[in-house]
N, C-alpha and C positions, 0 to 999 in steps of 0.2 A: 260573835259577829256584832257589828254595830249597824243598826237599822238605817242610819243616815249616811253611812260611809259608801262612797261610790265604788271603791275597790271591793268591799264586802258584797255589794250588789252584783258585781261582775262574778265573784266567786260563786254566789248562789244562783247565777243565771238570770237574775232580774234585769240586768243590763247586758247587752250583747256587745262583744268585741271579738276581734280575730285572735284567738288564743294560739300562740306559736309553740307553747311547751306547757306540759302539766304533769305533775306526779302527785303523790299522796299529800305532800306538804306545801308545794308552791305551784304557782302558775305564772306564765309570762305572756305579754302581749305588746303590740307596737305602741310607742308613745304617740300621743295625738299631736305633739309639737316637736317633731324629730330635730335633733341638733347634729345628727350624723347619718350617713346612709343606713347604718344599723343603729337603732335607738329603741331598745326594748325596756319594759319595766318588768322586774321579777318581784313578785309579791308573795308573802306567806299567806296560807289559808287561815291563819290565826290572826285576829285583829290585835295589833299592837300599834299605838299611835305614833310613837317616835322611837328612833334608835336609842335614845337615852332612857327609854322605858325597859330596855332589856335588863335581865337580872339572871341570877343563878338558875331560876326555874325555867326560863325560856331562851337561854343562851344558844341552844342548838339551832334556833331559827336562822341565825347568821350563816352558820355552816351550810344549811340546806339551800339558802339563797345563793351563796357563792358556788357551791357544787353545781347547782342548776345553771347558773350563768356560764360556768366553764363548759358544760355540755352544750348549751345553746351556741356559744362561740364556735365550737367545733362544727355544729350544724350550719352556721352562717359563714364558715370558712374564714374566720378572722383571727384564728389562734396564732398563725405564723406572723401576720403583719402587726398584730397587737390590738388590744382593746382596753377600755377603761371601765371600772366599776365605781359607782358613786352613790353614797347615801347622803341625803340632805336631812338635817335635823333642825326643825323649827323654821319659823317664818323668815328670819333674817338669812338663813342658808338657802332659801328658795323652796322649802317644802310647801307644796300647795294642797296635797291630799294627806291627811293625818292618819295614815295606815302605812307602816314602814314599807319601803320599796327600794329596790336596788336598780339603778339605771345601768344598763349595759350599752356602751357606745363603741362603735368601731366602723370600719369600712373606709376610713380616711385618716390622714395624719391629724392628730389632735394636738392643739397648742397647749403650752403651759406658761404661766399659771392660768387656770380656768377662771371664768367670771370676773 
């Protein structure tokens, strides 16, 4: 854990938020600036700053995030209509919190290209 990371503080309970999903490896909560009716952040309980910091030792983190996102999509009933999973890596990509996180967006038609 990183003592200055807002997501690590959520994981440890120092900061409160509405957790919508949790297992041994990840937790998910509502984005504070939602871009769709369903906009959740799925984060690993392990602190990794950027998706580019993944390596052979921690590569399973991505699988855990995606599997959790798929389960959450079922819970929110957006599997049939569709949803988007997004990782932002670095400031230019829009990463504001440097703890990897997966955006789960759905509940409306999403345009392409994004951003």
